[in-house]
C-alpha positions in Angstrom: 0.0 0.0 0.0 1.3 3.4 -0.9 1.8 6.1 1.6 -1.0 8.5 2.3 -0.9 11.8 0.4 -0.8 15.0 2.3 -4.5 15.5 1.2 -5.5 12.1 2.7 -3.8 13.1 5.9 -5.8 16.3 6.0 -9.0 14.4 5.4 -8.1 11.9 8.2 -7.4 14.9 10.5 -3.7 13.8 10.8 -2.7 17.2 9.6 -4.4 20.4 10.4 -5.8 22.5 7.5 -8.9 24.7 7.2 -11.3 22.9 4.8 -13.2 25.7 3.1 -15.5 23.4 1.1 -16.5 19.8 1.5 -19.1 17.4 0.1 -19.2 13.6 -0.3 -16.7 13.6 -3.2 -14.6 16.7 -3.0 -13.0 19.1 -0.5 -11.1 22.4 -0.9 -8.3 24.1 1.0 -6.2 27.2 0.5 -2.8 26.6 -1.1 0.0 26.9 1.5 2.2 28.7 -1.1 -0.3 31.0 -2.9 0.7 32.7 -6.1 -2.2 35.1 -6.1 -4.7 36.6 -3.6 -7.0 33.7 -4.2 -5.3 30.3 -4.6 -7.5 27.3 -3.7 -7.1 23.6 -4.2 -10.1 21.5 -5.2 -9.3 17.9 -4.3 -11.2 14.7 -4.9 -11.5 12.5 -1.8 -10.8 9.6 -4.1 -7.1 9.4 -4.6 -6.0 9.5 -8.3 -2.3 10.0 -8.5 -2.1 11.9 -11.8 -4.3 13.1 -14.6 -2.9 10.2 -16.6 -4.6 7.9 -14.1 -8.1 9.3 -14.6 -10.5 6.6 -15.8 -13.8 6.8 -17.6 -15.5 6.2 -14.3 -13.9 9.5 -13.0 -15.4 11.7 -15.7 -18.3 13.0 -13.5 -15.9 13.5 -10.6 -13.6 15.7 -12.8 -16.5 17.6 -14.1 -17.8 18.1 -10.5 -14.3 19.5 -9.5 -14.7 22.2 -12.2 -18.2 23.0 -11.0 -16.9 23.4 -7.4 -14.1 25.6 -8.7 -16.7 27.8 -10.5 -18.8 28.1 -7.4 -15.8 28.9 -5.2 -14.7 31.6 -7.8 -18.2 33.2 -7.3 -17.9 32.9 -3.5 -14.5 34.5 -3.5 -15.8 37.2 -5.9 -13.3 36.5 -8.7 -15.9 35.0 -11.2 -16.4 38.3 -13.0 -12.8 39.6 -13.0 -11.4 36.2 -14.1 -9.4 33.2 -12.8 -7.4 30.3 -13.9 -7.9 26.6 -13.4 -4.8 24.3 -13.6 -4.1 20.6 -13.2 -0.3 19.9 -12.9 0.8 16.5 -14.1 4.0 14.8 -13.2 7.4 16.4 -12.5 7.8 18.5 -15.7 4.2 19.7 -15.3 4.9 21.0 -11.8 3.0 18.3 -9.8 4.4 18.0 -6.3 1.6 16.0 -4.6 0.6 12.8 -6.3 -3.1 13.1 -5.6 -4.7 15.2 -8.3 -5.9 18.6 -7.4 -7.3 21.5 -9.3 -5.8 25.0 -8.7 -8.2 27.9 -8.7 -6.1 31.1 -9.0 -7.3 34.7 -9.2 -7.9 37.9 -7.5 -5.4 39.9 -9.6 -4.3 40.2 -13.2 -2.5 36.9 -13.9 0.8 36.9 -15.9 1.8 33.9 -18.2 
């Protein structure tokens, strides 16, 4: 059995983190190294190591992650000004935690 991801440890209350959104499938926390005023992580409770590991059965879950991100963008009042959604995949893609998570970034004019 592989080691728990940091996100699984947060869900299991082994690590402290403020969960700002949670339902039966997904939870969200603030990124500990934000690159913008709003930088949230939308995380499935089901561990999927990388986007390459997403299966057909995960299609609705991935879509739900985008819906949660959209709703959080509205809650954090960045829906009108704009925001970015990013999945990082593997080392070259910048993935540091091997449990997929969607970055919601906004609150200022984004470069890149």
